[in-house]
Biopython code that builds the backbone (N, CA, C, O; Angstrom):
import numpy as np
from Bio.PDB.StructureBuilder import StructureBuilder

atoms = [
    (1, "UNK", "N", (118.991, 156.424, 63.380)),
    (1, "UNK", "CA", (119.054, 155.526, 64.528)),
    (1, "UNK", "C", (117.943, 154.481, 64.380)),
    (1, "UNK", "O", (116.825, 154.815, 63.988)),
    (2, "UNK", "N", (118.248, 153.233, 64.690)),
    (2, "UNK", "CA", (117.239, 152.174, 64.609)),
    (2, "UNK", "C", (116.061, 152.435, 65.543)),
    (2, "UNK", "O", (116.186, 153.142, 66.543)),
    (3, "UNK", "N", (114.936, 151.861, 65.205)),
    (3, "UNK", "CA", (113.715, 152.031, 65.984)),
    (3, "UNK", "C", (113.572, 150.881, 66.985)),
    (3, "UNK", "O", (113.056, 149.817, 66.644)),
    (4, "UNK", "N", (114.033, 151.100, 68.220)),
    (4, "UNK", "CA", (113.912, 150.123, 69.297)),
    (4, "UNK", "C", (113.039, 150.725, 70.394)),
    (4, "UNK", "O", (113.085, 151.927, 70.656)),
    (5, "UNK", "N", (112.250, 149.871, 71.024)),
    (5, "UNK", "CA", (111.463, 150.291, 72.178)),
    (5, "UNK", "C", (111.816, 149.408, 73.359)),
    (5, "UNK", "O", (112.141, 148.231, 73.196)),
    (6, "UNK", "N", (111.750, 149.985, 74.551)),
    (6, "UNK", "CA", (112.091, 149.282, 75.785)),
    (6, "UNK", "C", (110.842, 149.188, 76.659)),
    (6, "UNK", "O", (110.160, 150.186, 76.896)),
    (7, "UNK", "N", (110.549, 147.967, 77.136)),
    (7, "UNK", "CA", (109.339, 147.707, 77.908)),
    (7, "UNK", "C", (109.646, 146.871, 79.142)),
    (7, "UNK", "O", (110.710, 146.263, 79.260)),
    (8, "UNK", "N", (108.677, 146.858, 80.063)),
    (8, "UNK", "CA", (108.723, 146.007, 81.253)),
    (8, "UNK", "C", (110.008, 146.213, 82.055)),
    (8, "UNK", "O", (110.596, 145.253, 82.553)),
    (9, "UNK", "N", (110.433, 147.455, 82.174)),
    (9, "UNK", "CA", (111.655, 147.775, 82.906)),
    (9, "UNK", "C", (111.396, 147.614, 84.408)),
    (9, "UNK", "O", (110.449, 148.183, 84.950)),
    (10, "UNK", "N", (112.246, 146.837, 85.063)),
    (10, "UNK", "CA", (112.181, 146.628, 86.508)),
    (10, "UNK", "C", (113.534, 146.971, 87.112)),
    (10, "UNK", "O", (114.578, 146.617, 86.565)),
    (11, "UNK", "N", (113.507, 147.654, 88.231)),
    (11, "UNK", "CA", (114.718, 147.956, 88.982)),
    (11, "UNK", "C", (114.549, 147.269, 90.325)),
    (11, "UNK", "O", (113.651, 147.609, 91.096)),
    (12, "UNK", "N", (115.414, 146.300, 90.605)),
    (12, "UNK", "CA", (115.239, 145.511, 91.821)),
    (12, "UNK", "C", (116.573, 145.070, 92.380)),
    (12, "UNK", "O", (117.626, 145.343, 91.804)),
    (13, "UNK", "N", (116.518, 144.381, 93.512)),
    (13, "UNK", "CA", (117.718, 143.863, 94.165)),
    (13, "UNK", "C", (118.119, 142.549, 93.513)),
    (13, "UNK", "O", (117.272, 141.727, 93.164)),
    (14, "UNK", "N", (119.421, 142.367, 93.354)),
    (14, "UNK", "CA", (119.954, 141.104, 92.851)),
    (14, "UNK", "C", (119.566, 139.976, 93.797)),
    (14, "UNK", "O", (119.498, 140.177, 95.010)),
    (15, "UNK", "N", (119.314, 138.797, 93.253)),
    (15, "UNK", "CA", (118.949, 137.654, 94.090)),
    (15, "UNK", "C", (120.099, 137.193, 94.980)),
    (15, "UNK", "O", (119.863, 136.698, 96.082)),
    (16, "UNK", "N", (121.344, 137.350, 94.517)),
    (16, "UNK", "CA", (122.501, 136.799, 95.232)),
    (16, "UNK", "C", (123.372, 137.824, 95.936)),
    (16, "UNK", "O", (124.202, 137.456, 96.767)),
    (17, "UNK", "N", (123.201, 139.096, 95.622)),
    (17, "UNK", "CA", (124.049, 140.136, 96.218)),
    (17, "UNK", "C", (123.176, 141.321, 96.626)),
    (17, "UNK", "O", (121.950, 141.258, 96.531)),
    (18, "UNK", "N", (123.806, 142.392, 97.077)),
    (18, "UNK", "CA", (123.094, 143.617, 97.453)),
    (18, "UNK", "C", (122.950, 144.585, 96.282)),
    (18, "UNK", "O", (122.379, 145.663, 96.443)),
    (19, "UNK", "N", (123.452, 144.222, 95.125)),
    (19, "UNK", "CA", (123.507, 145.135, 93.989)),
    (19, "UNK", "C", (122.142, 145.344, 93.330)),
    (19, "UNK", "O", (121.219, 144.547, 93.502)),
    (20, "UNK", "N", (122.041, 146.433, 92.578)),
    (20, "UNK", "CA", (120.842, 146.772, 91.824)),
    (20, "UNK", "C", (120.887, 146.053, 90.480)),
    (20, "UNK", "O", (121.937, 145.971, 89.843)),
    (21, "UNK", "N", (119.743, 145.536, 90.059)),
    (21, "UNK", "CA", (119.607, 144.877, 88.758)),
    (21, "UNK", "C", (118.506, 145.588, 87.978)),
    (21, "UNK", "O", (117.442, 145.899, 88.514)),
    (22, "UNK", "N", (118.786, 145.839, 86.691)),
    (22, "UNK", "CA", (117.784, 146.397, 85.787)),
    (22, "UNK", "C", (117.428, 145.304, 84.789)),
    (22, "UNK", "O", (118.302, 144.763, 84.112)),
    (23, "UNK", "N", (116.140, 144.983, 84.702)),
    (23, "UNK", "CA", (115.650, 143.961, 83.782)),
    (23, "UNK", "C", (114.601, 144.586, 82.877)),
    (23, "UNK", "O", (113.929, 145.548, 83.248)),
    (24, "UNK", "N", (114.475, 144.020, 81.678)),
    (24, "UNK", "CA", (113.447, 144.505, 80.774)),
    (24, "UNK", "C", (113.487, 143.779, 79.452)),
    (24, "UNK", "O", (114.118, 142.731, 79.315)),
    (25, "UNK", "N", (112.800, 144.357, 78.474)),
    (25, "UNK", "CA", (112.752, 143.807, 77.132)),
    (25, "UNK", "C", (112.984, 144.919, 76.126)),
    (25, "UNK", "O", (112.586, 146.064, 76.336)),
    (26, "UNK", "N", (113.636, 144.559, 75.028)),
    (26, "UNK", "CA", (113.812, 145.487, 73.927)),
    (26, "UNK", "C", (113.136, 144.883, 72.698)),
    (26, "UNK", "O", (113.229, 143.680, 72.452)),
    (27, "UNK", "N", (112.462, 145.728, 71.940)),
    (27, "UNK", "CA", (111.790, 145.300, 70.718)),
    (27, "UNK", "C", (112.464, 145.990, 69.541)),
    (27, "UNK", "O", (112.620, 147.211, 69.525)),
    (28, "UNK", "N", (112.860, 145.191, 68.557)),
    (28, "UNK", "CA", (113.451, 145.712, 67.325)),
    (28, "UNK", "C", (112.309, 145.929, 66.338)),
    (28, "UNK", "O", (111.782, 144.972, 65.771)),
    (29, "UNK", "N", (111.932, 147.176, 66.134)),
    (29, "UNK", "CA", (110.821, 147.523, 65.240)),
    (29, "UNK", "C", (111.268, 147.752, 63.805)),
    (29, "UNK", "O", (110.577, 148.424, 63.040)),
    (30, "UNK", "N", (112.410, 147.203, 63.435)),
    (30, "UNK", "CA", (112.917, 147.403, 62.076)),
    (30, "UNK", "C", (112.927, 146.077, 61.319)),
    (30, "UNK", "O", (112.650, 145.018, 61.883)),
    (31, "UNK", "N", (113.248, 146.159, 60.050)),
    (31, "UNK", "CA", (113.369, 144.968, 59.210)),
    (31, "UNK", "C", (114.818, 144.519, 59.101)),
    (31, "UNK", "O", (115.152, 143.685, 58.259)),
    (32, "UNK", "N", (115.674, 145.065, 59.944)),
    (32, "UNK", "CA", (117.104, 144.737, 59.926)),
    (32, "UNK", "C", (117.494, 144.064, 61.236)),
    (32, "UNK", "O", (117.025, 144.449, 62.307)),
    (33, "UNK", "N", (118.351, 143.061, 61.141)),
    (33, "UNK", "CA", (118.891, 142.402, 62.338)),
    (33, "UNK", "C", (120.175, 143.101, 62.761)),
    (33, "UNK", "O", (120.913, 143.621, 61.925)),
    (34, "UNK", "N", (120.436, 143.108, 64.068)),
    (34, "UNK", "CA", (121.631, 143.748, 64.613)),
    (34, "UNK", "C", (122.393, 142.749, 65.464)),
    (34, "UNK", "O", (121.801, 142.030, 66.270)),
    (35, "UNK", "N", (123.702, 142.704, 65.286)),
    (35, "UNK", "CA", (124.516, 141.786, 66.091)),
    (35, "UNK", "C", (124.749, 142.345, 67.489)),
    (35, "UNK", "O", (124.833, 141.585, 68.454)),
    (36, "UNK", "N", (124.854, 143.671, 67.607)),
    (36, "UNK", "CA", (125.096, 144.303, 68.911)),
    (36, "UNK", "C", (124.336, 145.622, 69.003)),
    (36, "UNK", "O", (124.334, 146.431, 68.076)),
    (37, "UNK", "N", (123.696, 145.809, 70.147)),
    (37, "UNK", "CA", (123.011, 147.065, 70.443)),
    (37, "UNK", "C", (123.583, 147.582, 71.757)),
    (37, "UNK", "O", (123.564, 146.881, 72.769)),
    (38, "UNK", "N", (124.093, 148.814, 71.736)),
    (38, "UNK", "CA", (124.602, 149.447, 72.961)),
    (38, "UNK", "C", (123.482, 150.301, 73.547)),
    (38, "UNK", "O", (122.916, 151.158, 72.869)),
    (39, "UNK", "N", (123.173, 150.051, 74.819)),
    (39, "UNK", "CA", (122.061, 150.703, 75.502)),
    (39, "UNK", "C", (122.607, 151.504, 76.689)),
    (39, "UNK", "O", (123.451, 151.024, 77.446)),
    (40, "UNK", "N", (122.110, 152.721, 76.832)),
    (40, "UNK", "CA", (122.482, 153.538, 77.994)),
    (40, "UNK", "C", (121.278, 153.620, 78.921)),
    (40, "UNK", "O", (120.154, 153.870, 78.487)),
    (41, "UNK", "N", (121.538, 153.405, 80.209)),
    (41, "UNK", "CA", (120.508, 153.594, 81.219)),
    (41, "UNK", "C", (121.048, 154.543, 82.284)),
    (41, "UNK", "O", (122.169, 154.391, 82.771)),
    (42, "UNK", "N", (120.224, 155.518, 82.629)),
    (42, "UNK", "CA", (120.558, 156.483, 83.676)),
    (42, "UNK", "C", (119.496, 156.331, 84.766)),
    (42, "UNK", "O", (118.299, 156.435, 84.496)),
    (43, "UNK", "N", (119.941, 156.086, 85.991)),
    (43, "UNK", "CA", (119.039, 155.913, 87.123)),
    (43, "UNK", "C", (119.081, 157.149, 88.006)),
    (43, "UNK", "O", (120.142, 157.730, 88.231)),
    (44, "UNK", "N", (117.911, 157.545, 88.505)),
    (44, "UNK", "CA", (117.802, 158.764, 89.302)),
    (44, "UNK", "C", (117.173, 158.480, 90.663)),
    (44, "UNK", "O", (116.268, 157.657, 90.799)),
    (45, "UNK", "N", (117.678, 159.180, 91.642)),
    (45, "UNK", "CA", (117.083, 159.226, 92.972)),
    (45, "UNK", "C", (116.652, 160.675, 93.152)),
    (45, "UNK", "O", (117.487, 161.567, 93.306)),
    (46, "UNK", "N", (115.349, 160.901, 93.133)),
    (46, "UNK", "CA", (114.775, 162.243, 93.022)),
    (46, "UNK", "C", (115.263, 162.819, 91.703)),
    (46, "UNK", "O", (114.988, 162.225, 90.661)),
    (47, "UNK", "N", (115.958, 163.923, 91.687)),
    (47, "UNK", "CA", (116.443, 164.481, 90.423)),
    (47, "UNK", "C", (117.946, 164.279, 90.241)),
    (47, "UNK", "O", (118.540, 164.855, 89.330)),
    (48, "UNK", "N", (118.562, 163.474, 91.094)),
    (48, "UNK", "CA", (120.007, 163.264, 91.066)),
    (48, "UNK", "C", (120.330, 161.948, 90.359)),
    (48, "UNK", "O", (119.780, 160.900, 90.699)),
    (49, "UNK", "N", (121.216, 162.013, 89.385)),
    (49, "UNK", "CA", (121.660, 160.809, 88.683)),
    (49, "UNK", "C", (122.581, 159.998, 89.601)),
    (49, "UNK", "O", (123.586, 160.513, 90.089)),
    (50, "UNK", "N", (122.232, 158.723, 89.835)),
    (50, "UNK", "CA", (123.044, 157.874, 90.707)),
    (50, "UNK", "C", (123.785, 156.795, 89.928)),
    (50, "UNK", "O", (124.679, 156.148, 90.472)),
    (51, "UNK", "N", (123.428, 156.591, 88.661)),
    (51, "UNK", "CA", (124.143, 155.632, 87.809)),
    (51, "UNK", "C", (123.925, 156.020, 86.361)),
    (51, "UNK", "O", (122.841, 156.451, 85.969)),
    (52, "UNK", "N", (124.989, 155.858, 85.566)),
    (52, "UNK", "CA", (124.951, 156.139, 84.138)),
    (52, "UNK", "C", (125.798, 155.050, 83.486)),
    (52, "UNK", "O", (127.027, 155.120, 83.503)),
    (53, "UNK", "N", (125.138, 154.042, 82.912)),
    (53, "UNK", "CA", (125.811, 152.820, 82.478)),
    (53, "UNK", "C", (125.447, 152.500, 81.033)),
    (53, "UNK", "O", (124.300, 152.667, 80.618)),
    (54, "UNK", "N", (126.443, 152.037, 80.270)),
    (54, "UNK", "CA", (126.204, 151.518, 78.927)),
    (54, "UNK", "C", (126.465, 150.019, 78.958)),
    (54, "UNK", "O", (127.476, 149.566, 79.495)),
    (55, "UNK", "N", (125.545, 149.253, 78.376)),
    (55, "UNK", "CA", (125.717, 147.805, 78.275)),
    (55, "UNK", "C", (125.266, 147.357, 76.891)),
    (55, "UNK", "O", (124.619, 148.116, 76.169)),
    (56, "UNK", "N", (125.602, 146.137, 76.525)),
    (56, "UNK", "CA", (125.268, 145.649, 75.193)),
    (56, "UNK", "C", (124.268, 144.504, 75.249)),
    (56, "UNK", "O", (124.227, 143.722, 76.198)),
    (57, "UNK", "N", (123.474, 144.441, 74.206)),
    (57, "UNK", "CA", (122.550, 143.337, 73.969)),
    (57, "UNK", "C", (122.962, 142.749, 72.627)),
    (57, "UNK", "O", (123.020, 143.467, 71.628)),
    (58, "UNK", "N", (123.245, 141.475, 72.595)),
    (58, "UNK", "CA", (123.727, 140.832, 71.376)),
    (58, "UNK", "C", (122.633, 140.027, 70.695)),
    (58, "UNK", "O", (121.783, 139.421, 71.349)),
    (59, "UNK", "N", (122.672, 140.035, 69.343)),
    (59, "UNK", "CA", (121.777, 139.200, 68.556)),
    (59, "UNK", "C", (120.327, 139.622, 68.589)),
    (59, "UNK", "O", (119.480, 138.875, 69.080)),
    (60, "UNK", "N", (120.017, 140.805, 68.077)),
    (60, "UNK", "CA", (118.646, 141.295, 68.046)),
    (60, "UNK", "C", (118.128, 141.222, 66.616)),
    (60, "UNK", "O", (118.415, 142.093, 65.795)),
    (61, "UNK", "N", (117.370, 140.183, 66.331)),
    (61, "UNK", "CA", (116.854, 139.935, 64.984)),
    (61, "UNK", "C", (115.764, 140.938, 64.617)),
    (61, "UNK", "O", (115.147, 141.553, 65.487)),
    (62, "UNK", "N", (115.539, 141.090, 63.320)),
    (62, "UNK", "CA", (114.497, 141.976, 62.815)),
    (62, "UNK", "C", (113.145, 141.578, 63.402)),
    (62, "UNK", "O", (112.774, 140.404, 63.374)),
    (63, "UNK", "N", (112.409, 142.558, 63.934)),
    (63, "UNK", "CA", (111.074, 142.324, 64.455)),
    (63, "UNK", "C", (111.001, 141.519, 65.738)),
    (63, "UNK", "O", (109.913, 141.113, 66.144)),
    (64, "UNK", "N", (112.122, 141.280, 66.379)),
    (64, "UNK", "CA", (112.131, 140.404, 67.558)),
    (64, "UNK", "C", (112.050, 141.179, 68.868)),
    (64, "UNK", "O", (112.238, 142.394, 68.919)),
    (65, "UNK", "N", (111.758, 140.419, 69.929)),
    (65, "UNK", "CA", (111.756, 140.926, 71.301)),
    (65, "UNK", "C", (112.822, 140.136, 72.045)),
    (65, "UNK", "O", (112.895, 138.914, 71.917)),
    (66, "UNK", "N", (113.644, 140.824, 72.818)),
    (66, "UNK", "CA", (114.692, 140.136, 73.575)),
    (66, "UNK", "C", (114.742, 140.682, 74.991)),
    (66, "UNK", "O", (114.718, 141.895, 75.201)),
    (67, "UNK", "N", (114.812, 139.781, 75.955)),
    (67, "UNK", "CA", (114.940, 140.170, 77.362)),
    (67, "UNK", "C", (116.389, 140.529, 77.663)),
    (67, "UNK", "O", (117.311, 139.985, 77.054)),
    (68, "UNK", "N", (116.585, 141.443, 78.600)),
    (68, "UNK", "CA", (117.936, 141.786, 79.044)),
    (68, "UNK", "C", (117.939, 141.947, 80.557)),
    (68, "UNK", "O", (116.904, 142.161, 81.188)),
    (69, "UNK", "N", (119.139, 141.836, 81.114)),
    (69, "UNK", "CA", (119.352, 142.040, 82.544)),
    (69, "UNK", "C", (120.740, 142.616, 82.734)),
    (69, "UNK", "O", (121.716, 142.077, 82.211)),
    (70, "UNK", "N", (120.836, 143.701, 83.475)),
    (70, "UNK", "CA", (122.119, 144.353, 83.732)),
    (70, "UNK", "C", (122.259, 144.620, 85.223)),
    (70, "UNK", "O", (121.406, 145.268, 85.829)),
    (71, "UNK", "N", (123.336, 144.119, 85.807)),
    (71, "UNK", "CA", (123.651, 144.393, 87.208)),
    (71, "UNK", "C", (124.446, 145.684, 87.283)),
    (71, "UNK", "O", (125.421, 145.867, 86.554)),
    (72, "UNK", "N", (124.025, 146.575, 88.165)),
    (72, "UNK", "CA", (124.729, 147.841, 88.393)),
    (72, "UNK", "C", (125.581, 147.631, 89.640)),
    (72, "UNK", "O", (125.112, 147.816, 90.763)),
    (73, "UNK", "N", (126.828, 147.245, 89.433)),
    (73, "UNK", "CA", (127.711, 146.833, 90.525)),
    (73, "UNK", "C", (127.976, 147.916, 91.558)),
    (73, "UNK", "O", (128.170, 147.613, 92.736)),
    (74, "UNK", "N", (127.985, 149.174, 91.134)),
    (74, "UNK", "CA", (128.357, 150.239, 92.058)),
    (74, "UNK", "C", (127.215, 150.697, 92.964)),
    (74, "UNK", "O", (127.425, 151.547, 93.830)),
    (75, "UNK", "N", (126.012, 150.152, 92.781)),
    (75, "UNK", "CA", (124.876, 150.571, 93.609)),
    (75, "UNK", "C", (124.431, 149.471, 94.555)),
    (75, "UNK", "O", (124.181, 148.341, 94.134)),
    (76, "UNK", "N", (124.334, 149.803, 95.827)),
    (76, "UNK", "CA", (123.815, 148.908, 96.851)),
    (76, "UNK", "C", (122.311, 149.160, 96.948)),
    (76, "UNK", "O", (121.885, 150.283, 97.220)),
    (77, "UNK", "N", (121.513, 148.128, 96.729)),
    (77, "UNK", "CA", (120.065, 148.297, 96.702)),
    (77, "UNK", "C", (119.519, 148.841, 98.019)),
    (77, "UNK", "O", (118.641, 149.704, 98.010)),
    (78, "UNK", "N", (120.019, 148.356, 99.140)),
    (78, "UNK", "CA", (119.480, 148.785, 100.437)),
    (78, "UNK", "C", (119.800, 150.251, 100.733)),
    (78, "UNK", "O", (119.049, 150.911, 101.451)),
    (79, "UNK", "N", (120.908, 150.771, 100.186)),
    (79, "UNK", "CA", (121.290, 152.161, 100.433)),
    (79, "UNK", "C", (120.699, 153.125, 99.414)),
    (79, "UNK", "O", (120.296, 154.234, 99.766)),
    (80, "UNK", "N", (120.647, 152.702, 98.140)),
    (80, "UNK", "CA", (120.245, 153.615, 97.068)),
    (80, "UNK", "C", (119.111, 153.044, 96.219)),
    (80, "UNK", "O", (118.169, 153.758, 95.874)),
    (81, "UNK", "N", (119.201, 151.779, 95.890)),
    (81, "UNK", "CA", (118.319, 151.176, 94.900)),
    (81, "UNK", "C", (116.844, 151.333, 95.149)),
    (81, "UNK", "O", (116.086, 151.614, 94.221)),
    (82, "UNK", "N", (116.418, 151.158, 96.384)),
    (82, "UNK", "CA", (114.984, 151.253, 96.655)),
    (82, "UNK", "C", (114.477, 152.686, 96.592)),
    (82, "UNK", "O", (113.267, 152.908, 96.621)),
    (83, "UNK", "N", (115.377, 153.665, 96.507)),
    (83, "UNK", "CA", (114.982, 155.070, 96.381)),
    (83, "UNK", "C", (115.007, 155.564, 94.940)),
    (83, "UNK", "O", (114.678, 156.722, 94.682)),
    (84, "UNK", "N", (115.388, 154.714, 94.003)),
    (84, "UNK", "CA", (115.397, 155.108, 92.588)),
    (84, "UNK", "C", (113.949, 155.291, 92.151)),
    (84, "UNK", "O", (113.127, 154.384, 92.284)),
    (85, "UNK", "N", (113.652, 156.469, 91.632)),
    (85, "UNK", "CA", (112.281, 156.771, 91.258)),
    (85, "UNK", "C", (112.098, 157.104, 89.784)),
    (85, "UNK", "O", (110.976, 157.344, 89.337)),
    (86, "UNK", "N", (113.198, 157.120, 89.022)),
    (86, "UNK", "CA", (113.089, 157.461, 87.608)),
    (86, "UNK", "C", (114.284, 156.892, 86.869)),
    (86, "UNK", "O", (115.347, 156.675, 87.451)),
    (87, "UNK", "N", (114.097, 156.653, 85.575)),
    (87, "UNK", "CA", (115.200, 156.193, 84.734)),
    (87, "UNK", "C", (115.009, 156.711, 83.318)),
    (87, "UNK", "O", (113.891, 157.006, 82.895)),
    (88, "UNK", "N", (116.105, 156.816, 82.598)),
    (88, "UNK", "CA", (116.101, 157.065, 81.160)),
    (88, "UNK", "C", (116.813, 155.880, 80.537)),
    (88, "UNK", "O", (117.856, 155.452, 81.031)),
    (89, "UNK", "N", (116.261, 155.345, 79.457)),
    (89, "UNK", "CA", (116.907, 154.237, 78.754)),
    (89, "UNK", "C", (116.770, 154.501, 77.267)),
    (89, "UNK", "O", (115.683, 154.796, 76.770)),
    (90, "UNK", "N", (117.896, 154.388, 76.558)),
    (90, "UNK", "CA", (117.861, 154.624, 75.118)),
    (90, "UNK", "C", (119.036, 153.930, 74.434)),
    (90, "UNK", "O", (120.009, 153.523, 75.069)),
    (91, "UNK", "N", (118.905, 153.814, 73.128)),
    (91, "UNK", "CA", (119.929, 153.165, 72.304)),
    (91, "UNK", "C", (121.043, 154.155, 72.008)),
    (91, "UNK", "O", (120.793, 155.259, 71.522)),
    (92, "UNK", "N", (122.282, 153.751, 72.304)),
    (92, "UNK", "CA", (123.459, 154.557, 71.964)),
    (92, "UNK", "C", (123.861, 154.311, 70.507)),
    (92, "UNK", "O", (124.065, 155.253, 69.742)),
    (93, "UNK", "N", (123.972, 153.035, 70.139)),
    (93, "UNK", "CA", (124.353, 152.657, 68.776)),
    (93, "UNK", "C", (123.946, 151.220, 68.528)),
    (93, "UNK", "O", (123.676, 150.471, 69.467)),
    (94, "UNK", "N", (123.901, 150.840, 67.277)),
    (94, "UNK", "CA", (123.570, 149.461, 66.920)),
    (94, "UNK", "C", (124.279, 149.122, 65.616)),
    (94, "UNK", "O", (124.369, 149.949, 64.708)),
    (95, "UNK", "N", (124.778, 147.898, 65.539)),
    (95, "UNK", "CA", (125.434, 147.453, 64.303)),
    (95, "UNK", "C", (125.306, 145.956, 64.151)),
    (95, "UNK", "O", (125.794, 145.391, 63.173)),
]
sb = StructureBuilder()
sb.init_structure("model")
sb.init_model(0)
sb.init_chain("A")
sb.init_seg("    ")
for serial, (resi, resn, name, xyz) in enumerate(atoms, 1):
    if name == "N":
        sb.init_residue(resn, " ", resi, " ")
    sb.init_atom(name, np.array(xyz, "f"), 0.0, 1.0, " ", f" {name:<3s}", serial, name[0])
structure = sb.get_structure()
């Protein structure tokens, strides 16, 4: 599996809707460029998983840092989002 690290992860309310948005950066610590990276993020409220989503980041060059943003459409920030206290984020696949 490629060596990617995820930093500056923020879970917040969308500017235009009530939905939850996950923002952050991914760093490609390899000497290989990838056209697509599939990332899984799992959001938790206490110990209960409230979202489990896979999204893609395109065009991750060797040694580069790239910002990403993913809207979690099924979560309303006012009902659930502000209670999210933990997350897991990892690479599913890259090619």
